[in-house]
Each structure stands twice: as structure tokens, then as C-alpha cells.
ROVO-513532 format. One record per residue (C-alpha): residue in three letters; chain; x, y, z. Coordinates in nm, 3 decimals. Layout:
<atoms>
+-----+---+---------+---------+---------+
|   r | c |       X |       Y |       Z |
+-----+---+---------+---------+---------+
| ALA | A |       X |       Y |       Z |
...
+-----+---+---------+---------+---------+
</atoms>
This chain:
<atoms>
+-----+---+---------+---------+---------+
|   r | c |       X |       Y |       Z |
+-----+---+---------+---------+---------+
| UNK | A |   6.265 |  -0.228 |  -3.070 |
| UNK | A |   6.383 |   0.132 |  -3.101 |
| UNK | A |   6.725 |   0.280 |  -3.027 |
| UNK | A |   6.666 |   0.614 |  -2.856 |
| UNK | A |   7.035 |   0.702 |  -2.905 |
| UNK | A |   6.967 |   0.748 |  -3.279 |
| UNK | A |   6.685 |   1.002 |  -3.240 |
| UNK | A |   6.752 |   1.291 |  -3.480 |
| UNK | A |   6.548 |   1.581 |  -3.609 |
| UNK | A |   6.505 |   1.559 |  -3.987 |
| UNK | A |   6.275 |   1.844 |  -4.076 |
| UNK | A |   6.115 |   2.152 |  -3.923 |
| UNK | A |   5.815 |   2.321 |  -4.088 |
| UNK | A |   5.600 |   2.615 |  -3.991 |
| UNK | A |   5.235 |   2.636 |  -4.104 |
| UNK | A |   5.083 |   2.966 |  -3.992 |
| UNK | A |   5.055 |   2.922 |  -3.616 |
| UNK | A |   5.146 |   2.553 |  -3.612 |
| UNK | A |   5.501 |   2.423 |  -3.622 |
| UNK | A |   5.569 |   2.056 |  -3.703 |
| UNK | A |   5.885 |   1.852 |  -3.680 |
| UNK | A |   5.985 |   1.524 |  -3.835 |
| UNK | A |   6.206 |   1.295 |  -3.630 |
| UNK | A |   6.382 |   0.972 |  -3.717 |
| UNK | A |   6.493 |   0.684 |  -3.496 |
| UNK | A |   6.653 |   0.350 |  -3.583 |
| UNK | A |   6.452 |   0.042 |  -3.494 |
| UNK | A |   6.458 |  -0.331 |  -3.535 |
| UNK | A |   6.185 |  -0.589 |  -3.562 |
| UNK | A |   6.232 |  -0.936 |  -3.426 |
| UNK | A |   6.099 |  -1.207 |  -3.652 |
| UNK | A |   5.990 |  -1.514 |  -3.462 |
| UNK | A |   6.061 |  -1.851 |  -3.617 |
| UNK | A |   5.983 |  -2.184 |  -3.460 |
| UNK | A |   6.286 |  -2.276 |  -3.249 |
| UNK | A |   6.456 |  -2.611 |  -3.292 |
| UNK | A |   6.511 |  -2.847 |  -2.998 |
| UNK | A |   6.878 |  -2.743 |  -2.989 |
| UNK | A |   6.788 |  -2.372 |  -2.979 |
| UNK | A |   6.545 |  -2.428 |  -2.692 |
| UNK | A |   6.801 |  -2.627 |  -2.493 |
| UNK | A |   7.068 |  -2.362 |  -2.556 |
| UNK | A |   6.829 |  -2.084 |  -2.451 |
| UNK | A |   6.747 |  -2.261 |  -2.124 |
| UNK | A |   7.102 |  -2.356 |  -2.024 |
| UNK | A |   7.160 |  -2.040 |  -1.819 |
| UNK | A |   6.967 |  -1.776 |  -1.629 |
| UNK | A |   6.876 |  -1.471 |  -1.834 |
| UNK | A |   7.129 |  -1.200 |  -1.750 |
| UNK | A |   6.994 |  -0.897 |  -1.933 |
| UNK | A |   6.678 |  -0.759 |  -2.089 |
| UNK | A |   6.747 |  -0.914 |  -2.431 |
| UNK | A |   6.816 |  -1.255 |  -2.270 |
| UNK | A |   6.492 |  -1.224 |  -2.071 |
| UNK | A |   6.290 |  -1.146 |  -2.385 |
| UNK | A |   6.447 |  -1.438 |  -2.572 |
| UNK | A |   6.383 |  -1.673 |  -2.281 |
| UNK | A |   6.023 |  -1.554 |  -2.245 |
| UNK | A |   5.973 |  -1.619 |  -2.617 |
| UNK | A |   6.099 |  -1.975 |  -2.569 |
| UNK | A |   5.869 |  -2.016 |  -2.268 |
| UNK | A |   5.574 |  -1.902 |  -2.479 |
| UNK | A |   5.666 |  -2.161 |  -2.741 |
| UNK | A |   5.699 |  -2.435 |  -2.478 |
| UNK | A |   5.360 |  -2.347 |  -2.327 |
| UNK | A |   5.186 |  -2.320 |  -2.664 |
| UNK | A |   5.312 |  -2.662 |  -2.771 |
| UNK | A |   5.293 |  -2.824 |  -2.424 |
| UNK | A |   5.653 |  -2.945 |  -2.441 |
| UNK | A |   5.705 |  -3.117 |  -2.104 |
| UNK | A |   6.048 |  -3.251 |  -2.201 |
| UNK | A |   6.202 |  -2.918 |  -2.093 |
| UNK | A |   6.070 |  -2.933 |  -1.734 |
| UNK | A |   6.406 |  -3.032 |  -1.587 |
| UNK | A |   6.588 |  -2.742 |  -1.755 |
| UNK | A |   6.315 |  -2.500 |  -1.645 |
| UNK | A |   6.326 |  -2.626 |  -1.287 |
| UNK | A |   6.701 |  -2.558 |  -1.269 |
| UNK | A |   6.639 |  -2.193 |  -1.366 |
| UNK | A |   6.405 |  -2.121 |  -1.074 |
| UNK | A |   6.540 |  -1.878 |  -0.812 |
| UNK | A |   6.490 |  -2.139 |  -0.537 |
| UNK | A |   6.761 |  -2.349 |  -0.704 |
| UNK | A |   7.013 |  -2.065 |  -0.728 |
| UNK | A |   7.289 |  -2.115 |  -0.468 |
| UNK | A |   7.385 |  -1.746 |  -0.485 |
| UNK | A |   7.053 |  -1.606 |  -0.369 |
| UNK | A |   6.789 |  -1.695 |  -0.114 |
| UNK | A |   6.524 |  -1.778 |  -0.373 |
| UNK | A |   6.307 |  -1.491 |  -0.259 |
| UNK | A |   6.369 |  -1.239 |  -0.538 |
| UNK | A |   6.171 |  -1.318 |  -0.851 |
| UNK | A |   6.195 |  -1.141 |  -1.186 |
| UNK | A |   5.924 |  -1.146 |  -1.453 |
| UNK | A |   6.108 |  -1.420 |  -1.642 |
| UNK | A |   6.123 |  -1.632 |  -1.323 |
| UNK | A |   5.745 |  -1.606 |  -1.283 |
| UNK | A |   5.711 |  -1.701 |  -1.651 |
| UNK | A |   5.924 |  -2.012 |  -1.591 |
| UNK | A |   5.710 |  -2.114 |  -1.294 |
| UNK | A |   5.388 |  -2.050 |  -1.490 |
| UNK | A |   5.525 |  -2.262 |  -1.776 |
| UNK | A |   5.596 |  -2.550 |  -1.538 |
| UNK | A |   5.247 |  -2.515 |  -1.389 |
| UNK | A |   5.079 |  -2.494 |  -1.729 |
| UNK | A |   5.255 |  -2.750 |  -1.945 |
| UNK | A |   5.255 |  -3.066 |  -1.732 |
| UNK | A |   5.247 |  -2.996 |  -1.357 |
| UNK | A |   5.193 |  -3.364 |  -1.286 |
| UNK | A |   5.539 |  -3.434 |  -1.429 |
| UNK | A |   5.708 |  -3.182 |  -1.197 |
| UNK | A |   5.820 |  -3.319 |  -0.863 |
| UNK | A |   5.625 |  -3.204 |  -0.558 |
| UNK | A |   5.964 |  -3.099 |  -0.417 |
| UNK | A |   5.978 |  -2.811 |  -0.666 |
| UNK | A |   5.644 |  -2.667 |  -0.553 |
| UNK | A |   5.716 |  -2.727 |  -0.184 |
| UNK | A |   6.057 |  -2.563 |  -0.216 |
| UNK | A |   5.894 |  -2.246 |  -0.351 |
| UNK | A |   5.649 |  -2.238 |  -0.061 |
| UNK | A |   5.905 |  -2.332 |   0.202 |
| UNK | A |   6.129 |  -2.041 |   0.105 |
| UNK | A |   5.880 |  -1.839 |   0.307 |
| UNK | A |   5.996 |  -2.029 |   0.616 |
| UNK | A |   6.369 |  -1.994 |   0.554 |
| UNK | A |   6.410 |  -1.626 |   0.651 |
| UNK | A |   6.241 |  -1.682 |   0.986 |
| UNK | A |   6.050 |  -1.411 |   1.167 |
| UNK | A |   6.067 |  -1.041 |   1.087 |
| UNK | A |   6.413 |  -0.898 |   1.121 |
| UNK | A |   6.427 |  -0.525 |   1.204 |
| UNK | A |   6.738 |  -0.480 |   0.988 |
| UNK | A |   6.561 |  -0.640 |   0.688 |
| UNK | A |   6.185 |  -0.598 |   0.716 |
| UNK | A |   6.118 |  -0.715 |   0.358 |
| UNK | A |   6.100 |  -1.092 |   0.379 |
| UNK | A |   6.002 |  -1.182 |   0.026 |
| UNK | A |   5.892 |  -1.068 |  -0.316 |
| UNK | A |   5.776 |  -1.411 |  -0.429 |
| UNK | A |   5.410 |  -1.405 |  -0.328 |
| UNK | A |   5.300 |  -1.477 |  -0.683 |
| UNK | A |   5.535 |  -1.775 |  -0.695 |
| UNK | A |   5.390 |  -1.907 |  -0.368 |
| UNK | A |   5.038 |  -1.886 |  -0.512 |
| UNK | A |   5.138 |  -2.076 |  -0.826 |
| UNK | A |   5.317 |  -2.349 |  -0.629 |
| UNK | A |   5.029 |  -2.385 |  -0.381 |
| UNK | A |   4.773 |  -2.412 |  -0.662 |
| UNK | A |   4.965 |  -2.692 |  -0.830 |
| UNK | A |   5.003 |  -2.883 |  -0.502 |
| UNK | A |   4.633 |  -2.839 |  -0.417 |
| UNK | A |   4.532 |  -2.977 |  -0.757 |
| UNK | A |   4.735 |  -3.292 |  -0.691 |
| UNK | A |   4.522 |  -3.373 |  -0.383 |
| UNK | A |   4.813 |  -3.570 |  -0.232 |
| UNK | A |   4.757 |  -3.626 |   0.142 |
| UNK | A |   5.130 |  -3.680 |   0.201 |
| UNK | A |   5.183 |  -3.307 |   0.133 |
| UNK | A |   4.965 |  -3.198 |   0.426 |
| UNK | A |   5.241 |  -3.195 |   0.695 |
| UNK | A |   5.470 |  -2.978 |   0.486 |
| UNK | A |   5.191 |  -2.739 |   0.388 |
| UNK | A |   5.098 |  -2.720 |   0.755 |
| UNK | A |   5.460 |  -2.632 |   0.840 |
| UNK | A |   5.444 |  -2.342 |   0.593 |
| UNK | A |   5.119 |  -2.214 |   0.750 |
| UNK | A |   5.275 |  -2.244 |   1.096 |
| UNK | A |   5.632 |  -2.123 |   1.035 |
| UNK | A |   5.649 |  -1.897 |   0.728 |
| UNK | A |   5.749 |  -1.539 |   0.805 |
| UNK | A |   5.575 |  -1.423 |   0.490 |
| UNK | A |   5.199 |  -1.377 |   0.504 |
| UNK | A |   5.180 |  -1.451 |   0.130 |
| UNK | A |   5.335 |  -1.794 |   0.178 |
| UNK | A |   5.109 |  -1.866 |   0.478 |
| UNK | A |   4.795 |  -1.770 |   0.286 |
| UNK | A |   4.900 |  -1.969 |  -0.022 |
| UNK | A |   4.966 |  -2.282 |   0.185 |
| UNK | A |   4.642 |  -2.232 |   0.383 |
| UNK | A |   4.447 |  -2.199 |   0.058 |
| UNK | A |   4.603 |  -2.523 |  -0.069 |
| UNK | A |   4.511 |  -2.703 |   0.255 |
| UNK | A |   4.154 |  -2.574 |   0.234 |
| UNK | A |   4.125 |  -2.693 |  -0.128 |
| UNK | A |   4.251 |  -3.034 |  -0.013 |
| UNK | A |   3.969 |  -3.052 |   0.242 |
| UNK | A |   4.187 |  -2.974 |   0.544 |
| UNK | A |   4.021 |  -2.656 |   0.668 |
| UNK | A |   4.055 |  -2.800 |   1.020 |
| UNK | A |   4.431 |  -2.739 |   1.012 |
| UNK | A |   4.387 |  -2.384 |   0.886 |
| UNK | A |   4.122 |  -2.312 |   1.152 |
| UNK | A |   4.361 |  -2.435 |   1.424 |
| UNK | A |   4.624 |  -2.179 |   1.329 |
| UNK | A |   4.372 |  -1.898 |   1.282 |
| UNK | A |   4.238 |  -1.954 |   1.635 |
| UNK | A |   4.587 |  -1.975 |   1.786 |
| UNK | A |   4.694 |  -1.636 |   1.644 |
+-----+---+---------+---------+---------+
</atoms>
């Protein structure tokens, strides 16, 4: 990591028609060591608030994925934007996608269906297009991840809620993700019904 505030010219040389300069800038390397259980828990206790926090949290997520450490699923679930009472759950940062990917990669069968449905159903919450706020969501990638996990579970009890997302979501991304999940679960009939009605 380099600090552009420390950029200074050290040397200036002229060689016939070519002039060269030597510049210096301070930098730091981050050495990665295997985190302890306590360090992982501490790093997942709060949402990342700045770029450094995000990098540290993404490093922990990499470690959790690499070692398939499902014991951190509950902490990860709490960090998802859909569980943040101060926002609508529709704005996702890179670290939020990384958290969702970690949950989907490590042990999706140990994550409650409610988590995945909540991500998809956030597409319903804003309602139809509002002229004063035409941007409904930025979480299309999150919807795809959640829908893929639910489709892989092949749980017929999820069909009514996935159907509600296809029917009621204001976001096309959420609709398509839920429709894709229904199709993968062998319920193309439901998807076809809504395609014909629109």
C-alpha cells in the first residue's frame, strides 16, 4: 500500500535528449498470518466502516472460505445489509457481496432459508417504480446468489415465497433471480404464468 502524500522527487538527470527523474514514495506491505478464532470473531463483530476495515474483513472472509469455517455463519449473517435497521438492505458494497458469497460457499445448507429469502424479498419492499426515486436496487448480484442457494436446496416449501418475488418485486433483477430459481426447481409453470400475464 503506497502513501501518495509522501511522493517526492529525489533526482533529476539529463542524458542527451532524454531526461529522467527518480521519485520516492513511502509504502507498506501487509503480511498475512493465520488469524486466531478470537481475531476472526473480533473482525466480524461490526460492519466495515472504511477501506482498511473492508480489506481486513475481506481477508478474514477469504480465510473462512479457504478453510470452510461454517461456525462463523451467524456473525456473517448479521453483517448483511438486509439485517441493517438503518438502511433498506438494497445498497451493497463489495465487502457485502463477499460476505454473501462466503455464506453461499462455505456451508449454505447451514444457513437458514430466511436469510436467502430476505435478500430476494428486499426487491419487493420498495414497491413499484417511484418517479422521485427511479433506482430501486443495486443488489442484483446478491439476489442471484440468494436464488442460486435456494434453488440448490430443492425445497418445495420455498415455492410460494419465490413466486411472490416473481409477482411483486419492483426490481427486474430480483424477479429474474427468483424465476430462475423456480425453473431450476422444476416449476417453470409458475414462471410461464407470469410471463404470459405481463
